[in-house]
C-alpha positions as CSV (number, residue, x, y, z in Angstrom):
1,X,0.2,0.1,0.1
2,X,2.8,2.3,1.0
3,X,4.5,1.6,-2.3
4,X,1.1,2.6,-4.3
5,X,1.2,6.0,-2.6
6,X,4.9,6.9,-2.8
7,X,4.5,6.2,-6.8
8,X,2.1,9.1,-7.1
9,X,3.8,12.3,-8.0
10,X,3.6,15.1,-4.9
11,X,1.6,17.4,-7.0
12,X,-1.3,15.0,-7.6
13,X,-1.5,14.4,-3.8
14,X,-1.4,18.0,-3.1
15,X,-4.0,18.7,-5.7
16,X,-6.5,16.1,-4.2
17,X,-5.8,17.6,-0.7
18,X,-6.8,20.9,-1.7
19,X,-9.7,20.0,-4.0
20,X,-11.1,17.8,-0.9
21,X,-10.6,21.0,1.3
22,X,-12.4,23.3,-1.2
23,X,-15.4,20.8,-1.6
24,X,-15.6,20.6,2.3
25,X,-15.7,24.3,2.8
26,X,-18.5,24.9,-0.2
27,X,-20.4,22.0,1.6
28,X,-20.3,23.6,5.0
29,X,-21.1,27.0,3.4
30,X,-24.1,25.5,1.9
31,X,-25.2,23.8,5.2
32,X,-24.8,27.2,7.0
33,X,-27.1,28.8,4.4
34,X,-24.4,30.9,2.9
35,X,-24.7,29.5,-0.7
36,X,-25.5,26.7,-2.9
37,X,-28.9,25.8,-3.5
38,X,-29.8,26.1,0.1
39,X,-30.9,29.8,-0.6
40,X,-32.1,29.5,-4.1
41,X,-35.7,30.8,-3.2
42,X,-35.7,33.2,-0.5
43,X,-38.9,33.1,1.7
44,X,-41.3,36.1,1.7
45,X,-40.9,38.0,4.8
46,X,-43.9,39.3,7.0
47,X,-44.5,42.5,5.2
48,X,-44.7,40.9,1.6
49,X,-41.2,41.5,0.5
50,X,-38.9,38.9,-0.4
51,X,-35.6,38.3,1.3
52,X,-34.0,38.7,-2.3
53,X,-34.9,42.3,-2.4
54,X,-32.6,43.2,0.3
55,X,-29.9,41.3,-1.3
56,X,-30.4,43.3,-4.6
57,X,-30.1,46.4,-2.5
58,X,-27.1,45.4,-1.2
59,X,-25.7,44.6,-4.6
60,X,-26.9,48.2,-5.7
61,X,-25.1,49.6,-2.6
62,X,-21.7,48.1,-3.8
63,X,-22.3,49.2,-7.4
64,X,-22.6,52.7,-6.1
65,X,-19.5,52.6,-3.8
66,X,-17.6,50.7,-6.4
67,X,-18.0,53.4,-9.3
68,X,-19.1,56.8,-9.8
69,X,-19.7,56.0,-13.5
70,X,-23.1,54.4,-12.2
71,X,-24.3,57.8,-11.6
72,X,-22.8,60.1,-14.5
73,X,-25.3,63.0,-14.1
74,X,-24.9,63.0,-10.2
75,X,-21.8,64.3,-8.3
76,X,-20.3,62.4,-5.2
77,X,-22.8,64.0,-2.8
78,X,-25.6,62.5,-4.8
79,X,-23.8,59.1,-4.8
80,X,-23.6,59.6,-1.1
81,X,-27.3,60.6,-0.8
82,X,-28.3,57.3,-2.6
83,X,-25.9,55.5,-0.3
84,X,-27.9,56.8,2.5
85,X,-31.3,56.3,1.1
86,X,-30.4,52.6,0.5
87,X,-29.2,52.0,4.0
88,X,-32.5,53.8,5.4
89,X,-34.6,51.4,3.4
90,X,-32.7,48.3,4.5
91,X,-33.0,49.3,8.1
92,X,-36.8,49.9,7.6
93,X,-36.4,53.6,8.2
94,X,-38.8,54.1,5.3
95,X,-39.9,57.7,6.0
96,X,-36.3,59.0,5.9
97,X,-35.5,56.7,2.8
98,X,-38.3,58.3,0.9
99,X,-37.2,61.9,2.2
100,X,-33.5,61.2,0.8
101,X,-34.5,59.1,-2.5
102,X,-37.5,61.5,-3.9
103,X,-35.2,64.3,-5.2
104,X,-32.9,61.7,-6.7
105,X,-35.7,59.6,-8.1
106,X,-37.1,63.0,-9.9
107,X,-33.9,63.8,-11.0
108,X,-33.8,60.5,-13.0
109,X,-31.5,57.9,-10.8
110,X,-33.3,54.7,-11.8
111,X,-32.0,53.0,-8.3
112,X,-34.2,55.7,-6.4
113,X,-36.9,55.2,-8.7
114,X,-37.0,51.6,-8.2
115,X,-36.8,51.7,-4.6
116,X,-39.7,54.5,-4.4
117,X,-41.9,52.1,-6.4
118,X,-41.2,49.4,-3.7
119,X,-42.1,51.9,-0.9
120,X,-45.5,52.6,-2.7
121,X,-46.2,49.1,-3.7
122,X,-45.9,47.9,0.1
123,X,-47.1,51.2,1.7
124,X,-43.8,51.7,3.7
125,X,-43.3,55.4,4.9
126,X,-45.9,56.5,2.2
127,X,-49.7,55.7,1.5
128,X,-50.0,52.4,-0.7
129,X,-50.7,53.7,-4.1
130,X,-50.8,51.3,-7.3
131,X,-50.5,54.1,-9.7
132,X,-47.3,55.9,-8.3
133,X,-45.8,52.3,-8.0
134,X,-46.4,51.9,-11.8
135,X,-45.2,55.3,-12.4
136,X,-41.9,54.7,-10.5
137,X,-41.6,51.4,-12.0
138,X,-41.9,52.5,-15.4
139,X,-39.4,55.5,-15.2
140,X,-36.9,53.0,-13.7
141,X,-37.7,50.6,-16.6
142,X,-37.1,53.3,-19.0
143,X,-33.6,54.0,-17.7
144,X,-32.7,50.5,-18.3
145,X,-33.5,48.9,-14.7
146,X,-34.0,45.2,-15.7
147,X,-35.9,44.2,-12.7
148,X,-38.6,47.1,-13.1
149,X,-38.8,45.8,-16.7
150,X,-39.3,42.4,-15.8
151,X,-41.9,43.5,-13.0
152,X,-43.9,45.6,-15.4
153,X,-44.0,42.8,-17.9
154,X,-45.7,40.6,-15.2
155,X,-48.0,43.3,-14.3
156,X,-49.2,43.6,-17.9
157,X,-50.0,39.9,-18.1
158,X,-51.7,39.5,-15.0
């Protein structure tokens, strides 16, 4: 048995060991709910939102932080305002989020428009208003927001 192991090149043994370690880490993360198919379909929250909405907002927040090219018509102050508005939304401080995001949405920021649509849809921080939900969703979709386009398409077919 020892002779069989000794005949393998060292790099093969190392590669197998590293592969096993990576597989174990991936398996453990999936078991803890940090990846894999375990999180494939987020459960709706009590207020009707999906957990995926918060994940999407975190992605938008990262985009804002990583590049000012995402907001060419806005200066650094407006990027900071958008970041603060997203943070307020994520912390469920909807009144403050609305106050911060409304001027940005009116100025044409698609991320702010999309979040305002969500506020009007759920009635968080504002009165529930389907017409305003569709209005802000349409404005975001016109600027290339793919999620807004998909939601509008679903609304038309329902």
